[in-house]
C-alpha positions as CSV (number, residue, x, y, z in Angstrom):
1,M,0.0,0.0,0.0
2,S,1.3,3.4,-0.9
3,E,2.0,6.1,1.7
4,P,-0.9,8.3,0.5
5,E,-3.2,5.3,0.6
6,S,-1.9,4.5,4.2
7,R,-2.5,8.1,5.4
8,S,-5.9,7.9,3.9
9,E,-6.8,4.7,5.6
10,A,-5.5,6.0,8.9
11,A,-7.6,9.2,8.7
12,A,-10.7,7.1,8.0
13,I,-10.0,5.0,11.0
14,A,-9.4,8.0,13.3
15,A,-12.7,9.6,12.0
16,A,-14.5,6.3,12.7
17,V,-13.3,6.3,16.3
18,R,-14.5,9.9,16.8
19,R,-17.7,9.0,15.4
20,V,-18.0,6.1,17.9
21,V,-17.1,8.3,20.7
22,E,-19.8,10.9,19.8
23,R,-22.4,8.2,19.5
24,E,-21.5,6.3,22.7
25,V,-21.4,9.4,24.8
26,A,-25.3,9.5,25.2
27,G,-25.4,5.9,26.2
28,G,-22.8,6.3,29.0
29,R,-20.7,3.3,27.9
30,D,-17.3,4.9,28.7
31,E,-15.7,1.9,30.0
32,L,-16.8,-0.4,27.2
33,L,-15.4,2.1,24.8
34,V,-12.2,2.5,26.7
35,H,-11.7,-1.2,26.6
36,A,-12.5,-1.4,22.8
37,V,-10.1,1.5,22.0
38,A,-7.4,-0.2,24.2
39,A,-7.9,-3.6,22.4
40,R,-7.5,-1.8,19.1
41,A,-4.4,0.0,20.2
42,R,-2.7,-3.3,21.2
43,A,-3.4,-4.5,17.6
44,G,-1.4,-1.4,16.5
45,N,-4.1,0.2,14.3
46,V,-5.5,3.1,16.2
47,A,-4.2,6.6,16.2
48,P,-4.2,8.7,19.4
49,A,-7.2,11.0,19.7
50,G,-7.0,14.0,17.5
51,S,-4.4,12.6,15.3
52,A,-4.9,11.8,11.5
53,E,-2.3,9.1,11.4
54,P,-1.8,5.8,13.3
55,T,1.3,5.5,15.4
56,P,2.5,2.2,14.9
57,P,4.4,0.6,18.0
58,A,8.1,0.9,17.4
59,R,9.3,-0.5,20.6
60,P,8.2,-2.9,23.4
61,G,5.5,-1.3,25.6
62,A,4.3,1.0,22.8
63,P,0.9,-0.5,22.4
64,A,0.1,-0.1,26.2
65,A,1.2,3.6,26.0
66,L,-0.9,4.1,23.0
67,A,-3.8,2.5,24.6
68,R,-3.4,4.8,27.5
69,R,-3.2,7.9,25.3
70,E,-6.4,6.8,23.3
71,A,-8.2,5.9,26.6
72,S,-7.4,9.4,27.8
73,G,-8.6,11.0,24.8
74,V,-11.9,9.1,24.9
75,R,-12.5,10.1,28.6
76,E,-11.7,13.6,27.8
77,A,-14.1,13.6,24.9
78,L,-16.8,12.0,27.2
79,A,-16.2,14.6,29.9
80,D,-16.4,17.5,27.5
81,A,-19.8,16.1,25.9
82,A,-21.2,15.5,29.4
83,G,-20.5,18.9,30.6
84,G,-18.5,17.4,33.7
85,V,-21.6,15.5,35.1
86,G,-20.6,12.7,37.2
87,S,-17.1,13.7,37.5
88,G,-17.1,13.5,41.3
89,T,-16.3,17.2,41.8
90,G,-19.4,18.0,43.8
91,P,-19.4,19.9,47.1
92,A,-17.9,17.9,50.1
93,A,-19.7,17.6,53.4
94,A,-18.2,19.2,56.4
95,S,-15.7,17.0,58.1
96,P,-16.7,15.5,61.5
97,A,-15.5,17.2,64.7
98,P,-12.6,15.4,66.2
99,F,-13.4,13.6,69.4
100,N,-11.5,11.6,71.8
101,L,-13.5,8.4,71.2
102,F,-10.7,5.9,71.9
103,G,-8.8,7.7,74.4
104,E,-6.3,9.0,71.9
105,P,-5.6,12.5,70.4
106,E,-6.9,12.5,66.8
107,P,-6.0,15.2,64.1
108,P,-8.9,16.8,62.2
109,A,-10.3,14.6,59.5
110,A,-10.3,15.6,55.8
111,S,-13.6,16.5,54.3
112,A,-15.4,13.7,52.5
113,P,-18.3,13.5,50.1
114,A,-21.6,13.3,51.7
115,A,-23.1,9.8,51.1
116,V,-26.6,9.3,49.7
117,G,-28.7,6.6,50.9
118,E,-31.0,4.4,48.8
119,P,-34.7,5.0,49.6
120,S,-36.9,1.9,50.1
121,A,-39.7,1.4,47.5
122,A,-42.5,1.5,50.0
123,R,-42.0,4.2,52.6
124,V,-43.3,3.7,56.0
125,P,-43.6,6.7,58.3
126,L,-40.5,7.2,60.4
127,A,-40.9,6.1,64.0
128,P,-41.3,9.2,66.4
129,V,-38.6,10.6,68.5
130,D,-40.5,13.0,70.9
131,P,-40.2,12.0,74.6
132,A,-43.9,11.3,75.2
133,A,-44.3,9.0,72.2
134,R,-41.0,7.2,73.0
135,A,-42.2,6.7,76.7
136,T,-45.3,5.0,75.3
137,I,-43.3,2.8,73.0
138,E,-41.0,1.8,75.8
139,R,-43.9,1.0,78.1
140,D,-45.8,-1.0,75.5
141,A,-42.6,-2.9,74.3
142,L,-41.4,-4.1,77.7
143,P,-43.7,-7.1,78.1
144,V,-43.3,-8.2,74.5
145,L,-39.5,-8.0,74.7
146,E,-39.7,-10.2,77.9
147,R,-41.8,-12.7,76.1
148,I,-39.5,-12.7,73.1
149,A,-36.6,-13.2,75.5
150,A,-38.2,-16.2,77.2
151,T,-38.9,-17.8,73.9
152,V,-35.3,-17.3,72.8
153,R,-33.9,-18.8,76.0
154,A,-36.0,-21.9,75.4
155,C,-35.2,-22.1,71.7
156,T,-34.1,-25.5,70.3
157,Q,-34.7,-24.7,66.5
158,C,-31.0,-25.1,65.4
159,G,-27.9,-27.0,66.5
160,L,-26.5,-23.9,68.5
161,C,-28.8,-24.8,71.3
162,E,-26.6,-27.8,71.9
163,T,-23.3,-26.0,72.3
164,R,-24.5,-22.7,74.0
165,T,-24.3,-22.0,77.7
166,Q,-27.3,-19.8,77.5
167,A,-29.0,-17.8,74.8
168,V,-28.5,-14.1,74.6
169,P,-31.8,-12.2,73.6
170,G,-30.9,-8.4,74.0
171,V,-30.5,-5.6,76.5
172,G,-31.7,-2.1,76.9
173,S,-34.9,-0.3,75.9
174,A,-36.9,1.4,73.3
175,R,-36.6,4.8,75.0
176,S,-34.1,6.6,72.7
177,G,-35.3,4.8,69.5
178,I,-31.8,3.7,68.7
179,V,-31.0,0.0,68.2
180,F,-27.5,-1.5,67.6
181,V,-27.5,-4.9,66.0
182,G,-24.4,-7.1,66.0
183,E,-23.5,-10.5,64.7
184,A,-23.6,-13.2,67.4
185,P,-22.7,-13.6,71.1
186,G,-19.1,-14.3,72.0
187,A,-17.7,-16.3,74.8
188,E,-18.2,-13.7,77.5
189,E,-21.7,-13.1,76.3
190,D,-22.6,-16.8,76.2
191,R,-21.3,-16.9,79.8
192,R,-23.3,-13.9,81.2
193,G,-26.4,-14.1,78.9
194,E,-26.0,-10.4,77.8
195,P,-24.8,-9.0,74.4
196,F,-21.7,-7.0,73.9
197,V,-20.0,-7.5,77.3
198,G,-16.7,-8.6,76.2
199,R,-13.9,-6.4,74.9
200,A,-15.9,-5.5,71.8
201,G,-18.9,-4.8,74.1
202,E,-16.9,-2.6,76.4
203,L,-15.8,-0.6,73.3
204,L,-19.5,-0.3,72.0
205,T,-20.4,1.1,75.6
206,R,-17.5,3.7,75.3
207,I,-18.7,4.7,71.8
208,I,-22.4,5.2,73.1
209,Q,-21.1,7.2,76.2
210,A,-18.9,9.3,73.8
211,M,-21.9,10.1,71.8
212,D,-23.7,11.2,74.9
213,D,-20.8,13.2,76.1
214,A,-20.4,15.1,72.9
215,G,-24.1,15.7,72.9
216,L,-24.6,14.5,69.4
217,I,-28.4,14.1,70.1
218,P,-29.4,17.1,72.3
219,G,-32.2,16.2,74.9
220,V,-31.7,12.4,74.3
221,P,-29.7,10.6,77.0
222,L,-27.6,7.8,75.4
223,S,-26.5,4.8,77.4
224,R,-26.7,1.0,77.4
225,E,-30.0,1.5,79.2
226,T,-31.7,3.9,76.8
227,V,-30.7,2.3,73.6
228,Y,-31.4,-1.3,72.5
229,I,-28.5,-4.0,71.9
230,C,-28.8,-7.3,70.3
231,N,-27.4,-9.7,67.6
232,V,-28.7,-11.5,64.5
233,L,-28.0,-14.7,66.3
234,K,-29.0,-15.3,69.8
235,C,-26.6,-18.1,70.6
236,R,-22.9,-18.3,70.3
237,P,-21.5,-20.3,67.2
238,P,-18.8,-22.6,68.4
239,D,-15.2,-21.1,68.3
240,N,-16.8,-17.8,67.4
241,R,-17.0,-19.0,63.8
242,N,-19.2,-17.0,61.2
243,P,-22.9,-17.6,61.4
244,L,-24.2,-20.2,58.9
245,P,-27.0,-19.2,56.4
246,L,-29.4,-21.7,58.1
247,E,-28.6,-20.3,61.4
248,I,-29.4,-16.8,60.3
249,E,-32.5,-17.8,58.6
250,T,-33.8,-19.7,61.7
251,C,-32.8,-17.0,64.2
252,S,-33.6,-13.8,62.3
253,P,-37.3,-13.9,63.0
254,Y,-36.6,-13.1,66.7
255,L,-34.6,-10.1,65.6
256,R,-37.4,-8.8,63.3
257,E,-40.0,-9.2,66.1
258,Q,-37.8,-7.2,68.5
259,L,-37.4,-4.5,65.9
260,A,-41.1,-4.4,65.2
261,I,-41.9,-3.8,68.8
262,L,-39.1,-1.4,69.5
263,Q,-40.2,0.9,66.7
264,P,-36.6,2.4,66.3
265,R,-36.1,5.7,64.7
266,I,-32.7,4.5,63.6
267,I,-30.8,1.1,63.5
268,C,-27.1,0.8,63.4
269,C,-25.8,-2.5,61.9
270,L,-22.5,-3.5,63.4
271,G,-20.6,-5.5,60.8
272,K,-21.3,-7.5,57.8
273,F,-23.9,-10.1,58.9
274,A,-26.3,-7.6,60.4
275,A,-26.0,-5.2,57.4
276,E,-26.6,-7.8,54.7
277,L,-29.6,-9.1,56.7
278,L,-31.3,-5.9,57.4
279,V,-30.4,-4.0,54.2
280,G,-31.0,-7.1,51.9
281,V,-28.0,-6.9,49.7
282,K,-24.5,-8.5,49.8
283,G,-21.6,-6.0,50.2
284,T,-18.5,-5.1,52.2
285,I,-18.9,-2.6,55.1
286,A,-16.6,-0.1,53.2
287,G,-19.0,-0.1,50.4
288,M,-22.2,0.0,52.6
289,R,-21.3,2.5,55.1
290,G,-21.9,6.1,54.4
291,K,-25.5,5.6,53.2
292,V,-28.9,5.8,54.8
293,Y,-31.1,2.9,54.2
294,R,-34.7,2.2,55.3
295,Y,-36.0,-0.7,57.3
296,Q,-39.7,-0.6,57.9
297,G,-40.2,2.8,59.9
298,A,-36.5,3.3,60.7
299,K,-33.6,4.7,59.0
300,L,-30.6,2.4,58.9
301,I,-26.9,2.8,58.8
302,V,-23.9,0.4,58.5
303,T,-20.6,0.6,60.4
304,Y,-17.7,-1.6,61.4
305,H,-18.3,-4.1,64.2
306,P,-16.4,-3.0,67.4
307,A,-14.4,-6.1,67.3
308,A,-13.1,-5.0,63.9
309,C,-12.0,-1.7,65.5
310,L,-9.9,-3.7,68.1
311,R,-8.1,-5.6,65.3
312,N,-7.8,-2.5,63.2
313,P,-7.5,0.8,65.0
314,G,-7.8,2.5,61.6
315,Y,-11.4,1.9,61.7
316,K,-11.9,4.2,64.7
317,R,-12.4,7.3,62.7
318,P,-14.9,5.9,60.2
319,V,-17.1,4.5,63.1
320,W,-17.0,8.0,64.8
321,E,-18.1,9.5,61.4
322,D,-20.8,7.0,61.2
323,M,-22.0,7.8,64.8
324,Q,-22.2,11.4,63.8
325,M,-24.2,10.6,60.8
326,L,-26.5,8.5,63.0
327,A,-27.1,11.5,65.2
328,R,-27.8,13.8,62.2
329,E,-30.3,11.3,60.6
330,Y,-31.9,10.7,64.0
331,Q,-32.8,14.4,64.2
332,N,-33.7,15.0,60.5
């Protein structure tokens, strides 16, 4: 092929690529387009965006560099066409105030984008927060919670009844309208019959106390007595292994019955198993936190389990940010 013919073919290819870019912008298929362009670049027959000639690879690594240049050009074209929409340059939420949650000085946190929760399809009115209404809910819930606890303690519906010391129904009250839901009892909880009383429980108690000390929810006292604390499983799995799907399926009706009578304003899921059960989707804590979900008449947020904070102190700031979000959503 003569040089003029080669140049003509190259120009035609470049023009075709630009037409594809323009056509695909409206469909939002940036990634598919980038991969396609990269594949063509690896074959050595696509020119960089804006060029009339192909740039044949002349050395090892040239196809990859060409793909990067072409992908960059595609993304720039898409950004120009979309006017910057979805570029992630929106306003950032104010950073949470530092607080000595874990007994250590903490530097101010950098601002982070505000998270937007997924609304539920069928909206149930939010549970009330005014003191008179909460007092009525607390009074009416008490005998029902006691009945549920008695049923849980006598439960033999799964094999965990054979290895437990005792079942662990829950502790606290409906007074504040805040419920913390964890995964399952540990060894200390199994021994004492109360949730979150081991090292992770001590940390949760400190977190709740820190929220109260900071006055995150003015007029609402926060303590283990005014919130409700429970787990997805009411019996300890042997050796603290993860809950099995059948165990969650068997035990979760107790939790759902507790939540129905507690009528919480907001639920805080501590860890993956509580989050996946009540949110209804699979995911990581990092991917699920920072959003506000809905569970019946309650808002719902997700954060790291206190035990995870003990293993990884780096989680302490995200947890405190989540508690601040909990307080804001409670009052909104």
